[in-house]
gemmi code that builds the backbone of each chain (N, CA, C; Angstrom):
import gemmi

chains = {
    "A": [
        ("MET", (-33.651, -32.194, -55.951), (-33.457, -33.589, -55.540), (-33.166, -33.663, -54.053)),
        ("ASN", (-33.767, -34.656, -53.435), (-33.585, -34.834, -52.009), (-32.359, -35.709, -51.739)),
        ("VAL", (-31.304, -35.089, -51.277), (-30.070, -35.843, -51.055), (-29.936, -36.208, -49.574)),
        ("ALA", (-29.849, -37.507, -49.325), (-29.775, -37.971, -47.940), (-28.370, -37.826, -47.375)),
        ("LYS", (-27.384, -37.936, -48.262), (-25.996, -37.890, -47.792), (-25.104, -37.447, -48.941)),
        ("THR", (-24.067, -36.689, -48.616), (-23.122, -36.272, -49.641), (-21.741, -36.815, -49.306)),
        ("LEU", (-21.115, -37.411, -50.318), (-19.771, -37.951, -50.127), (-18.771, -37.097, -50.896)),
        ("ASP", (-17.803, -36.577, -50.168), (-16.754, -35.801, -50.823), (-15.586, -36.716, -51.153)),
        ("ALA", (-15.485, -37.096, -52.409), (-14.377, -37.955, -52.835), (-13.451, -37.182, -53.759)),
        ("THR", (-13.468, -35.862, -53.629), (-12.621, -35.054, -54.509), (-11.157, -35.263, -54.134)),
        ("GLY", (-10.314, -35.252, -55.136), (-8.877, -35.421, -54.909), (-8.457, -36.862, -54.763)),
        ("LEU", (-9.403, -37.770, -54.637), (-9.049, -39.169, -54.437), (-8.876, -39.883, -55.778)),
        ("ALA", (-7.914, -40.810, -55.795), (-7.645, -41.573, -57.016), (-8.211, -42.976, -56.882)),
        ("CYS", (-8.324, -43.627, -58.016), (-8.792, -45.002, -58.087), (-7.990, -45.870, -57.117)),
        ("PRO", (-8.538, -46.743, -56.318), (-9.942, -47.163, -56.294), (-10.772, -46.470, -55.215)),
        ("MET", (-10.255, -45.377, -54.641), (-10.907, -44.820, -53.462), (-12.320, -44.288, -53.657)),
        ("PRO", (-12.616, -43.590, -54.784), (-14.005, -43.117, -54.914), (-15.033, -44.242, -54.804)),
        ("ILE", (-14.712, -45.378, -55.409), (-15.672, -46.480, -55.401), (-15.718, -47.167, -54.028)),
        ("VAL", (-14.558, -47.267, -53.397), (-14.510, -47.872, -52.054), (-15.302, -47.015, -51.066)),
        ("LYS", (-15.109, -45.696, -51.175), (-15.821, -44.789, -50.263), (-17.317, -44.749, -50.560)),
        ("THR", (-17.661, -44.819, -51.843), (-19.079, -44.810, -52.207), (-19.775, -46.026, -51.620)),
        ("LYS", (-19.086, -47.154, -51.705), (-19.673, -48.385, -51.162), (-19.924, -48.242, -49.662)),
        ("LYS", (-18.952, -47.628, -48.971), (-19.124, -47.433, -47.531), (-20.268, -46.464, -47.248)),
        ("ALA", (-20.312, -45.381, -48.046), (-21.290, -44.319, -47.780), (-22.716, -44.799, -48.020)),
        ("ILE", (-22.892, -45.654, -49.014), (-24.264, -46.056, -49.360), (-24.867, -46.952, -48.275)),
        ("LYS", (-23.986, -47.515, -47.462), (-24.476, -48.314, -46.334), (-25.218, -47.450, -45.325)),
        ("ASP", (-24.867, -46.163, -45.295), (-25.442, -45.272, -44.276), (-26.811, -44.718, -44.653)),
        ("ILE", (-27.269, -44.978, -45.886), (-28.589, -44.462, -46.255), (-29.573, -45.615, -46.470)),
        ("GLU", (-30.831, -45.252, -46.532), (-31.887, -46.273, -46.673), (-32.223, -46.482, -48.154)),
        ("THR", (-32.853, -47.604, -48.446), (-33.327, -47.902, -49.799), (-34.216, -46.762, -50.308)),
        ("GLY", (-33.954, -46.330, -51.538), (-34.763, -45.262, -52.117), (-34.183, -43.874, -51.876)),
        ("GLU", (-33.291, -43.772, -50.901), (-32.660, -42.473, -50.645), (-31.518, -42.242, -51.633)),
        ("VAL", (-31.103, -40.976, -51.723), (-30.114, -40.611, -52.737), (-28.792, -40.191, -52.096)),
        ("LEU", (-27.725, -40.730, -52.647), (-26.362, -40.363, -52.221), (-25.746, -39.488, -53.303)),
        ("GLU", (-25.210, -38.351, -52.881), (-24.496, -37.511, -53.838), (-23.001, -37.766, -53.683)),
        ("VAL", (-22.345, -38.065, -54.798), (-20.905, -38.312, -54.769), (-20.204, -37.219, -55.571)),
        ("GLN", (-19.221, -36.596, -54.945), (-18.426, -35.588, -55.642), (-17.026, -36.148, -55.832)),
        ("ALA", (-16.546, -36.101, -57.075), (-15.231, -36.682, -57.352), (-14.501, -35.883, -58.411)),
        ("THR", (-13.184, -35.990, -58.408), (-12.388, -35.332, -59.442), (-11.676, -36.354, -60.330)),
        ("ASP", (-11.708, -37.596, -59.947), (-11.103, -38.655, -60.752), (-11.926, -38.844, -62.028)),
        ("GLN", (-11.263, -38.667, -63.168), (-11.986, -38.718, -64.445), (-12.557, -40.108, -64.748)),
        ("GLY", (-12.008, -41.119, -64.076), (-12.534, -42.466, -64.288), (-13.801, -42.724, -63.504)),
        ("ALA", (-14.136, -41.811, -62.611), (-15.260, -42.029, -61.690), (-16.569, -42.269, -62.437)),
        ("LYS", (-16.722, -41.618, -63.589), (-18.003, -41.740, -64.279), (-18.291, -43.181, -64.702)),
        ("SER", (-17.346, -43.762, -65.435), (-17.614, -45.144, -65.858), (-17.541, -46.110, -64.678)),
        ("ASP", (-16.689, -45.783, -63.706), (-16.609, -46.634, -62.511), (-17.948, -46.681, -61.788)),
        ("LEU", (-18.522, -45.513, -61.537), (-19.778, -45.466, -60.777), (-20.937, -46.035, -61.585)),
        ("ALA", (-20.909, -45.793, -62.908), (-21.974, -46.337, -63.756), (-21.967, -47.869, -63.698)),
        ("ALA", (-20.760, -48.442, -63.822), (-20.645, -49.907, -63.797), (-20.981, -50.453, -62.415)),
        ("TRP", (-20.514, -49.750, -61.411), (-20.714, -50.242, -60.041), (-22.192, -50.225, -59.645)),
        ("THR", (-22.886, -49.148, -59.985), (-24.301, -49.071, -59.609), (-25.092, -50.160, -60.334)),
        ("LYS", (-24.731, -50.383, -61.606), (-25.429, -51.390, -62.397), (-25.270, -52.770, -61.760)),
        ("SER", (-24.058, -53.068, -61.334), (-23.779, -54.394, -60.791), (-24.313, -54.574, -59.378)),
        ("SER", (-24.360, -53.485, -58.619), (-24.705, -53.650, -57.207), (-26.168, -53.327, -56.905)),
        ("GLY", (-26.942, -53.088, -57.956), (-28.382, -52.949, -57.741), (-28.845, -51.549, -57.374)),
        ("HIS", (-27.966, -50.584, -57.469), (-28.371, -49.200, -57.228), (-28.616, -48.527, -58.575)),
        ("GLU", (-29.025, -47.264, -58.514), (-29.330, -46.581, -59.770), (-28.623, -45.236, -59.824)),
        ("LEU", (-27.886, -45.037, -60.909), (-27.243, -43.744, -61.121), (-28.279, -42.847, -61.783)),
        ("ILE", (-28.890, -41.940, -61.003), (-30.019, -41.218, -61.563), (-29.630, -39.941, -62.283)),
        ("ASP", (-28.475, -39.376, -61.915), (-28.088, -38.161, -62.613), (-26.591, -37.905, -62.444)),
        ("THR", (-26.008, -37.213, -63.412), (-24.606, -36.823, -63.286), (-24.464, -35.375, -63.720)),
        ("ASP", (-23.474, -34.723, -63.154), (-23.189, -33.350, -63.548), (-21.689, -33.243, -63.795)),
        ("GLU", (-21.343, -33.050, -65.058), (-19.916, -32.983, -65.387), (-19.530, -31.598, -65.872)),
        ("SER", (-20.314, -30.592, -65.494), (-20.081, -29.257, -66.024), (-18.898, -28.553, -65.357)),
        ("SER", (-18.502, -28.995, -64.181), (-17.342, -28.356, -63.551), (-16.257, -29.400, -63.287)),
        ("ASP", (-15.130, -28.956, -62.730), (-14.017, -29.864, -62.447), (-14.409, -30.934, -61.434)),
        ("VAL", (-15.312, -30.532, -60.531), (-15.805, -31.514, -59.572), (-17.018, -32.211, -60.174)),
        ("LEU", (-16.841, -33.493, -60.470), (-17.935, -34.265, -61.061), (-18.915, -34.642, -59.966)),
        ("LYS", (-20.207, -34.562, -60.301), (-21.212, -34.932, -59.306), (-22.088, -36.066, -59.813)),
        ("PHE", (-22.368, -36.963, -58.909), (-23.187, -38.134, -59.250), (-24.253, -38.329, -58.193)),
        ("TRP", (-25.448, -38.697, -58.627), (-26.509, -38.983, -57.674), (-26.930, -40.438, -57.822)),
        ("ILE", (-26.809, -41.148, -56.747), (-27.092, -42.583, -56.769), (-28.248, -42.898, -55.836)),
        ("LYS", (-29.251, -43.560, -56.404), (-30.393, -43.976, -55.597), (-30.141, -45.395, -55.111)),
        ("LYS", (-30.257, -45.561, -53.818), (-29.954, -46.873, -53.254), (-31.014, -47.908, -53.606)),
        ("GLY", (-30.576, -49.077, -54.083), (-31.486, -50.165, -54.409), (-31.722, -51.062, -53.207)),
        ("GLU", (-32.373, -52.185, -53.487), (-32.715, -53.133, -52.401), (-31.469, -53.636, -51.681)),
    ],
    "B": [
        ("MET", (-28.663, -57.597, -55.903), (-27.717, -57.950, -54.858), (-28.133, -59.232, -54.139)),
        ("SER", (-29.284, -59.785, -54.584), (-29.802, -60.926, -53.846), (-29.048, -62.217, -54.165)),
        ("GLU", (-28.519, -62.302, -55.396), (-27.834, -63.550, -55.778), (-26.564, -63.737, -54.942)),
        ("GLU", (-26.002, -64.926, -55.085), (-24.822, -65.274, -54.298), (-23.663, -64.320, -54.604)),
        ("ARG", (-22.855, -64.088, -53.612), (-21.735, -63.170, -53.808), (-20.725, -63.742, -54.796)),
        ("LYS", (-20.216, -62.875, -55.655), (-19.205, -63.318, -56.611), (-17.836, -63.338, -55.947)),
        ("LYS", (-16.926, -64.033, -56.603), (-15.580, -64.134, -56.039), (-14.534, -63.589, -56.996)),
        ("THR", (-13.587, -62.867, -56.440), (-12.427, -62.440, -57.208), (-11.192, -63.015, -56.548)),
        ("ASN", (-10.369, -63.665, -57.347), (-9.160, -64.275, -56.807), (-7.944, -63.812, -57.580)),
        ("ILE", (-6.966, -63.392, -56.851), (-5.750, -62.884, -57.488), (-4.557, -63.646, -56.943)),
        ("ILE", (-3.717, -64.118, -57.851), (-2.444, -64.682, -57.420), (-1.406, -63.588, -57.595)),
        ("LEU", (-0.784, -63.193, -56.513), (0.295, -62.215, -56.614), (1.614, -62.974, -56.530)),
        ("PHE", (2.228, -63.166, -57.687), (3.494, -63.890, -57.795), (4.651, -62.891, -57.791)),
        ("SER", (4.371, -61.739, -58.350), (5.411, -60.738, -58.552), (5.738, -59.977, -57.272)),
        ("GLY", (7.000, -59.625, -57.141), (7.416, -58.799, -56.009), (7.697, -57.375, -56.450)),
        ("ASP", (7.122, -56.987, -57.585), (7.316, -55.617, -58.064), (6.259, -54.704, -57.470)),
        ("TYR", (6.703, -53.533, -57.102), (5.826, -52.563, -56.461), (4.617, -52.218, -57.327)),
        ("ASP", (4.877, -51.968, -58.619), (3.785, -51.535, -59.500), (2.783, -52.663, -59.740)),
        ("LYS", (3.297, -53.895, -59.828), (2.381, -55.012, -60.054), (1.547, -55.296, -58.807)),
        ("ALA", (2.184, -55.155, -57.644), (1.438, -55.329, -56.395), (0.365, -54.254, -56.278)),
        ("MET", (0.700, -53.051, -56.749), (-0.262, -51.959, -56.711), (-1.486, -52.293, -57.559)),
        ("ALA", (-1.228, -52.806, -58.771), (-2.340, -53.193, -59.637), (-3.196, -54.260, -58.957)),
        ("ALA", (-2.528, -55.257, -58.372), (-3.253, -56.350, -57.724), (-4.143, -55.810, -56.595)),
        ("TYR", (-3.585, -54.947, -55.783), (-4.332, -54.463, -54.627), (-5.420, -53.449, -54.998)),
        ("ILE", (-5.221, -52.731, -56.095), (-6.285, -51.823, -56.545), (-7.470, -52.647, -57.048)),
        ("ILE", (-7.177, -53.687, -57.835), (-8.247, -54.544, -58.341), (-8.960, -55.217, -57.170)),
        ("ALA", (-8.172, -55.688, -56.206), (-8.763, -56.375, -55.052), (-9.700, -55.447, -54.277)),
        ("ASN", (-9.250, -54.229, -54.023), (-10.087, -53.293, -53.272), (-11.323, -52.886, -54.061)),
        ("GLY", (-11.145, -52.752, -55.384), (-12.294, -52.439, -56.228), (-13.316, -53.564, -56.204)),
        ("ALA", (-12.831, -54.790, -56.282), (-13.731, -55.949, -56.277), (-14.464, -56.050, -54.943)),
        ("ALA", (-13.771, -55.709, -53.863), (-14.422, -55.740, -52.547), (-15.542, -54.706, -52.502)),
        ("ALA", (-15.346, -53.587, -53.186), (-16.399, -52.572, -53.246), (-17.591, -53.069, -54.064)),
        ("TYR", (-17.337, -54.046, -54.922), (-18.395, -54.683, -55.699), (-19.044, -55.810, -54.906)),
        ("ASP", (-18.690, -55.907, -53.638), (-19.228, -56.955, -52.769), (-18.794, -58.350, -53.175)),
        ("HIS", (-17.665, -58.444, -53.834), (-17.114, -59.767, -54.102), (-16.400, -60.279, -52.847)),
        ("ASP", (-16.330, -61.594, -52.716), (-15.411, -62.171, -51.752), (-14.055, -62.208, -52.435)),
        ("VAL", (-13.090, -61.537, -51.866), (-11.815, -61.372, -52.556), (-10.692, -62.091, -51.815)),
        ("THR", (-9.887, -62.793, -52.587), (-8.729, -63.470, -52.023), (-7.487, -63.106, -52.823)),
        ("ILE", (-6.429, -62.765, -52.130), (-5.137, -62.596, -52.807), (-4.200, -63.675, -52.279)),
        ("PHE", (-3.756, -64.498, -53.204), (-2.867, -65.600, -52.866), (-1.435, -65.170, -53.179)),
        ("HIS", (-0.623, -65.007, -52.142), (0.751, -64.516, -52.331), (1.717, -65.680, -52.421)),
        ("THR", (2.427, -65.740, -53.529), (3.423, -66.791, -53.666), (4.721, -66.192, -54.200)),
        ("PHE", (5.811, -66.920, -54.047), (7.136, -66.439, -54.439), (7.376, -64.990, -54.036)),
        ("TRP", (7.754, -64.139, -54.974), (8.196, -62.782, -54.631), (7.045, -61.942, -54.106)),
        ("GLY", (5.843, -62.358, -54.431), (4.663, -61.644, -53.931), (4.546, -61.711, -52.410)),
        ("LEU", (5.181, -62.723, -51.815), (5.157, -62.845, -50.354), (5.794, -61.630, -49.683)),
        ("ASN", (6.746, -61.021, -50.384), (7.443, -59.882, -49.775), (6.518, -58.718, -49.461)),
        ("ALA", (5.401, -58.641, -50.181), (4.421, -57.585, -49.900), (3.842, -57.744, -48.498)),
        ("LEU", (3.879, -58.973, -47.985), (3.291, -59.234, -46.672), (4.314, -59.141, -45.542)),
        ("ARG", (5.569, -58.856, -45.897), (6.584, -58.819, -44.828), (6.435, -57.589, -43.949)),
        ("LYS", (6.757, -57.785, -42.691), (6.720, -56.660, -41.753), (7.875, -55.719, -42.054)),
        ("ASP", (7.675, -54.499, -41.654), (8.608, -53.430, -41.927), (9.943, -53.621, -41.200)),
        ("ASP", (9.876, -54.095, -39.969), (11.088, -54.091, -39.133), (11.992, -55.296, -39.388)),
        ("LYS", (13.255, -55.026, -39.224), (14.248, -56.101, -39.315), (14.035, -57.023, -38.135)),
        ("MET", (14.047, -58.309, -38.361), (13.939, -59.177, -37.209), (14.864, -60.379, -37.333)),
        ("LEU", (15.334, -60.777, -36.176), (16.184, -61.961, -36.139), (15.301, -63.164, -35.861)),
        ("VAL", (15.313, -64.088, -36.784), (14.493, -65.276, -36.590), (15.423, -66.469, -36.410)),
        ("ASP", (15.128, -67.251, -35.394), (15.969, -68.417, -35.113), (15.777, -69.492, -36.176)),
        ("ASN", (16.653, -70.431, -36.156), (16.565, -71.613, -37.009), (16.541, -71.310, -38.499)),
        ("LYS", (17.304, -70.324, -38.911), (17.383, -70.073, -40.345), (18.738, -70.525, -40.852)),
        ("SER", (18.725, -71.163, -42.013), (19.989, -71.557, -42.619), (20.661, -70.320, -43.207)),
        ("THR", (21.907, -70.469, -43.608), (22.629, -69.324, -44.167), (21.930, -68.797, -45.410)),
        ("ILE", (21.482, -69.715, -46.253), (20.799, -69.289, -47.483), (19.510, -68.549, -47.153)),
        ("GLU", (18.778, -69.066, -46.183), (17.524, -68.410, -45.800), (17.779, -67.002, -45.255)),
        ("LYS", (18.844, -66.886, -44.450), (19.193, -65.561, -43.908), (19.534, -64.600, -45.041)),
        ("LEU", (20.272, -65.146, -46.022), (20.693, -64.334, -47.159), (19.482, -63.858, -47.966)),
        ("PHE", (18.586, -64.810, -48.208), (17.343, -64.462, -48.920), (16.607, -63.356, -48.167)),
        ("GLY", (16.509, -63.548, -46.873), (15.801, -62.580, -46.039), (16.396, -61.194, -46.164)),
        ("ARG", (17.730, -61.152, -46.269), (18.383, -59.853, -46.340), (18.271, -59.239, -47.727)),
        ("MET", (18.263, -60.100, -48.756), (18.244, -59.570, -50.118), (16.848, -59.158, -50.587)),
        ("MET", (15.836, -59.726, -49.966), (14.474, -59.414, -50.424), (13.903, -58.232, -49.645)),
        ("PRO", (13.022, -57.450, -50.299), (12.468, -56.273, -49.629), (11.554, -56.642, -48.468)),
        ("ARG", (11.663, -55.882, -47.389), (10.772, -56.102, -46.252), (9.532, -55.227, -46.442)),
        ("GLY", (8.529, -55.808, -47.021), (7.272, -55.083, -47.202), (7.184, -54.373, -48.534)),
        ("ALA", (5.950, -54.060, -48.924), (5.678, -53.443, -50.220), (6.434, -52.125, -50.385)),
        ("LYS", (6.559, -51.422, -49.284), (7.212, -50.120, -49.287), (8.594, -50.160, -49.928)),
        ("ARG", (9.273, -51.288, -49.764), (10.653, -51.379, -50.231), (10.780, -52.096, -51.582)),
        ("MET", (9.673, -52.490, -52.167), (9.766, -53.222, -53.426), (10.072, -52.268, -54.582)),
        ("GLY", (10.823, -52.759, -55.548), (11.156, -51.931, -56.701), (10.082, -52.035, -57.775)),
        ("ILE", (10.162, -51.182, -58.769), (9.173, -51.253, -59.845), (9.696, -52.148, -60.980)),
        ("SER", (8.778, -52.641, -61.811), (9.139, -53.675, -62.780), (9.892, -53.123, -63.987)),
        ("LYS", (9.722, -51.859, -64.254), (10.446, -51.227, -65.363), (11.092, -49.950, -64.827)),
        ("MET", (12.234, -49.642, -65.344), (12.938, -48.398, -65.009), (13.112, -48.195, -63.505)),
        ("ASN", (13.491, -49.262, -62.812), (13.679, -49.110, -61.368), (14.980, -48.355, -61.057)),
        ("PHE", (15.997, -48.558, -61.863), (17.290, -47.892, -61.685), (17.759, -47.909, -60.237)),
        ("GLY", (17.840, -49.094, -59.692), (18.355, -49.245, -58.335), (17.526, -48.546, -57.275)),
        ("GLY", (16.244, -48.427, -57.513), (15.363, -47.854, -56.496), (14.988, -46.406, -56.792)),
        ("PHE", (15.717, -45.772, -57.708), (15.415, -44.378, -58.029), (14.059, -44.264, -58.723)),
        ("GLY", (13.781, -45.225, -59.608), (12.506, -45.226, -60.326), (11.338, -45.346, -59.376)),
        ("GLN", (11.525, -46.162, -58.336), (10.450, -46.337, -57.359), (10.166, -45.024, -56.646)),
        ("LYS", (11.237, -44.304, -56.312), (11.056, -43.009, -55.642), (10.299, -42.039, -56.543)),
        ("MET", (10.646, -42.079, -57.841), (9.969, -41.189, -58.787), (8.477, -41.508, -58.856)),
        ("ILE", (8.186, -42.801, -58.969), (6.784, -43.227, -59.032), (6.034, -42.767, -57.784)),
        ("LYS", (6.678, -42.931, -56.629), (6.012, -42.542, -55.382), (5.726, -41.047, -55.333)),
        ("ASP", (6.657, -40.259, -55.865), (6.437, -38.808, -55.935), (5.222, -38.483, -56.784)),
        ("VAL", (5.176, -39.127, -57.943), (4.068, -38.887, -58.865), (2.749, -39.346, -58.237)),
        ("MET", (2.823, -40.489, -57.543), (1.609, -41.010, -56.905), (1.078, -40.038, -55.861)),
        ("LYS", (2.010, -39.466, -55.113), (1.605, -38.510, -54.077), (0.897, -37.322, -54.732)),
        ("LYS", (1.484, -36.867, -55.830), (0.926, -35.724, -56.542), (-0.503, -36.014, -57.007)),
        ("HIS", (-0.739, -37.249, -57.419), (-2.056, -37.595, -57.949), (-2.944, -38.273, -56.912)),
        ("ASN", (-2.480, -38.227, -55.662), (-3.293, -38.783, -54.583), (-3.560, -40.277, -54.707)),
        ("ALA", (-2.691, -40.982, -55.410), (-2.858, -42.438, -55.483), (-2.333, -43.035, -54.183)),
        ("MET", (-3.022, -44.057, -53.701), (-2.618, -44.642, -52.421), (-1.397, -45.531, -52.578)),
        ("PRO", (-0.417, -45.394, -51.687), (0.733, -46.302, -51.722), (0.285, -47.740, -51.448)),
        ("VAL", (1.060, -48.694, -51.949), (0.654, -50.095, -51.822), (0.457, -50.489, -50.353)),
        ("GLU", (1.343, -50.000, -49.481), (1.216, -50.374, -48.066), (-0.142, -49.938, -47.501)),
        ("ASP", (-0.655, -48.798, -47.978), (-1.981, -48.347, -47.531), (-3.092, -49.187, -48.162)),
        ("LEU", (-2.853, -49.584, -49.423), (-3.849, -50.420, -50.100), (-3.977, -51.779, -49.412)),
        ("ILE", (-2.867, -52.263, -48.861), (-2.904, -53.544, -48.149), (-3.730, -53.388, -46.872)),
        ("GLU", (-3.499, -52.269, -46.178), (-4.288, -51.994, -44.975), (-5.776, -51.907, -45.300)),
        ("MET", (-6.061, -51.174, -46.401), (-7.448, -51.015, -46.848), (-8.058, -52.382, -47.186)),
        ("ALA", (-7.249, -53.240, -47.790), (-7.718, -54.578, -48.144), (-8.126, -55.335, -46.879)),
        ("GLN", (-7.328, -55.214, -45.846), (-7.656, -55.917, -44.606), (-8.917, -55.331, -43.963)),
        ("GLU", (-9.056, -54.011, -44.069), (-10.280, -53.377, -43.559), (-11.508, -53.873, -44.297)),
        ("GLN", (-11.339, -54.150, -45.586), (-12.467, -54.596, -46.407), (-12.643, -56.119, -46.362)),
        ("ASP", (-11.983, -56.762, -45.413), (-12.088, -58.209, -45.227), (-11.644, -59.023, -46.435)),
        ("ILE", (-10.670, -58.510, -47.145), (-10.073, -59.289, -48.226), (-9.167, -60.335, -47.591)),
        ("GLN", (-9.321, -61.571, -48.069), (-8.524, -62.645, -47.488), (-7.124, -62.664, -48.107)),
        ("LEU", (-6.124, -62.501, -47.279), (-4.750, -62.539, -47.764), (-4.149, -63.889, -47.398)),
        ("ILE", (-3.759, -64.630, -48.426), (-3.189, -65.952, -48.189), (-1.694, -65.928, -48.507)),
        ("ALA", (-0.898, -66.529, -47.629), (0.524, -66.699, -47.902), (0.763, -68.166, -48.235)),
        ("CYS", (1.449, -68.384, -49.354), (1.738, -69.757, -49.794), (2.855, -70.334, -48.930)),
        ("THR", (2.542, -71.379, -48.214), (3.517, -71.910, -47.245), (4.688, -72.623, -47.919)),
        ("MET", (4.425, -73.205, -49.088), (5.516, -73.909, -49.764), (6.603, -72.915, -50.166)),
        ("THR", (6.213, -71.802, -50.772), (7.248, -70.838, -51.175), (7.819, -70.088, -49.970)),
        ("MET", (7.030, -69.987, -48.894), (7.597, -69.412, -47.665), (8.786, -70.256, -47.222)),
        ("ASP", (8.617, -71.572, -47.311), (9.706, -72.473, -46.940), (10.914, -72.293, -47.862)),
        ("LEU", (10.651, -72.189, -49.163), (11.745, -72.039, -50.118), (12.545, -70.773, -49.855)),
        ("LEU", (11.827, -69.687, -49.581), (12.497, -68.400, -49.393), (12.912, -68.189, -47.941)),
        ("GLY", (12.558, -69.144, -47.095), (12.950, -69.052, -45.694), (12.192, -68.006, -44.907)),
        ("LEU", (10.986, -67.680, -45.346), (10.190, -66.686, -44.615), (9.375, -67.389, -43.533)),
        ("LYS", (9.413, -66.821, -42.326), (8.673, -67.414, -41.207), (7.413, -66.592, -40.924)),
        ("LYS", (6.463, -67.264, -40.298), (5.188, -66.584, -40.005), (5.380, -65.269, -39.253)),
        ("GLU", (6.335, -65.269, -38.315), (6.497, -64.051, -37.510), (7.045, -62.874, -38.320)),
        ("GLU", (7.539, -63.154, -39.534), (8.043, -62.062, -40.369), (6.937, -61.430, -41.201)),
        ("LEU", (5.799, -62.087, -41.263), (4.694, -61.587, -42.095), (3.658, -60.873, -41.231)),
        ("ILE", (2.883, -60.002, -41.864), (1.894, -59.212, -41.119), (0.827, -60.125, -40.505)),
        ("ASP", (0.098, -59.585, -39.542), (-0.914, -60.366, -38.833), (-2.189, -60.511, -39.664)),
        ("ASP", (-3.052, -61.367, -39.198), (-4.375, -61.571, -39.793), (-4.322, -62.021, -41.245)),
        ("ILE", (-3.406, -62.908, -41.545), (-3.403, -63.505, -42.875), (-3.593, -65.010, -42.719)),
        ("VAL", (-3.870, -65.653, -43.849), (-4.145, -67.079, -43.831), (-2.976, -67.802, -44.493)),
        ("TYR", (-2.640, -68.982, -43.997), (-1.561, -69.753, -44.608), (-2.156, -70.925, -45.361)),
        ("GLY", (-1.700, -71.126, -46.607), (-2.300, -72.207, -47.376), (-1.457, -72.605, -48.562)),
        ("GLY", (-1.956, -73.565, -49.292), (-1.266, -74.048, -50.479), (-2.166, -73.946, -51.688)),
        ("VAL", (-1.835, -74.709, -52.706), (-2.553, -74.607, -53.974), (-4.049, -74.912, -53.795)),
        ("ALA", (-4.355, -75.855, -52.905), (-5.762, -76.206, -52.712), (-6.569, -75.031, -52.166)),
        ("ALA", (-5.922, -74.229, -51.340), (-6.611, -73.054, -50.789), (-6.971, -72.098, -51.921)),
        ("TYR", (-6.044, -71.977, -52.878), (-6.337, -71.105, -54.014), (-7.419, -71.697, -54.910)),
        ("ILE", (-7.276, -72.974, -55.253), (-8.253, -73.602, -56.151), (-9.642, -73.563, -55.513)),
        ("GLY", (-9.688, -73.814, -54.210), (-10.963, -73.800, -53.494), (-11.714, -72.500, -53.708)),
        ("GLU", (-10.972, -71.388, -53.684), (-11.595, -70.086, -53.925), (-11.741, -69.847, -55.422)),
        ("GLY", (-10.707, -70.270, -56.171), (-10.640, -69.910, -57.579), (-11.622, -70.644, -58.469)),
        ("GLU", (-12.039, -71.855, -58.053), (-12.869, -72.651, -58.959), (-14.214, -71.996, -59.249)),
        ("ASP", (-14.712, -71.211, -58.300), (-15.924, -70.480, -58.672), (-15.715, -68.963, -58.637)),
        ("GLY", (-14.540, -68.589, -59.074), (-14.243, -67.170, -59.141), (-14.793, -66.533, -60.399)),
        ("ALA", (-15.386, -65.349, -60.247), (-15.838, -64.609, -61.420), (-14.623, -64.014, -62.119)),
        ("ILE", (-13.633, -63.676, -61.311), (-12.404, -63.086, -61.842), (-11.226, -63.810, -61.219)),
        ("ASN", (-10.345, -64.319, -62.058), (-9.127, -64.963, -61.564), (-7.928, -64.367, -62.278)),
        ("LEU", (-7.017, -63.812, -61.534), (-5.871, -63.152, -62.153), (-4.552, -63.666, -61.598)),
        ("PHE", (-3.577, -63.708, -62.475), (-2.211, -64.062, -62.073), (-1.328, -62.855, -62.361)),
        ("ILE", (-0.811, -62.273, -61.306), (-0.033, -61.043, -61.508), (1.395, -61.242, -61.013)),
    ],
}
model = gemmi.Model(1)
for chain_id, residues in chains.items():
    chain = gemmi.Chain(chain_id)
    for i, (resn, *xyz) in enumerate(residues, 1):
        res = gemmi.Residue()
        res.name, res.seqid = resn, gemmi.SeqId(i, " ")
        for name, pos in zip(("N", "CA", "C"), xyz):
            atom = gemmi.Atom()
            atom.name, atom.element = name, gemmi.Element(name[0])
            atom.pos, atom.b_iso = gemmi.Position(*pos), 0.0
            res.add_atom(atom)
        chain.add_residue(res)
    model.add_chain(chain)
structure = gemmi.Structure()
structure.add_model(model)
structure.setup_entities()
């Protein structure tokens, strides 16, 4: 996967992963992918809901290690 | 994202640290959702907006001075709503928050201002509690019930905390 930007949100608690993700996605172009790394266990449903509402797409997640990884494709 | 921006409006009535924390976490989350967010501070919630430093303000009655001294100056000094035990509970919560990397309320307020969340101070209750504009943090809006209704009438989320 072609990742345009990676956001390290590990160690951060709610609401910071989502606040930082919102800031980070501004820095990439439509169609590009943002990788978000987080340790907050709520991040999964938070990011899923947020991408759905804000027009982006959560294309993949990796929960196999302590650091959760999410790939978000920027929408219009 | 093309449709009109949604609105989240929160009335912060409580002067409890934990309740203010909930209010400000929701507010910051909503701002990340691109909502226009307003927090309307009334009664004890106004204390979250107080400046840290002690200040002498002219033209205060004895009762107003007393209120000023008895109420916490800023979120940092607010107690928690349960098990506060004279401030000990608040210290415990703060320790735990640090351990879990949760942001203190004072930082959440700063973050809210960075995210252009509108902070409104209710002027009627400011008068009741004797709080003056110079005692509150900068870049806030002063208003009354109409200011809240104006935002709240088309709010997607309206909360009273």
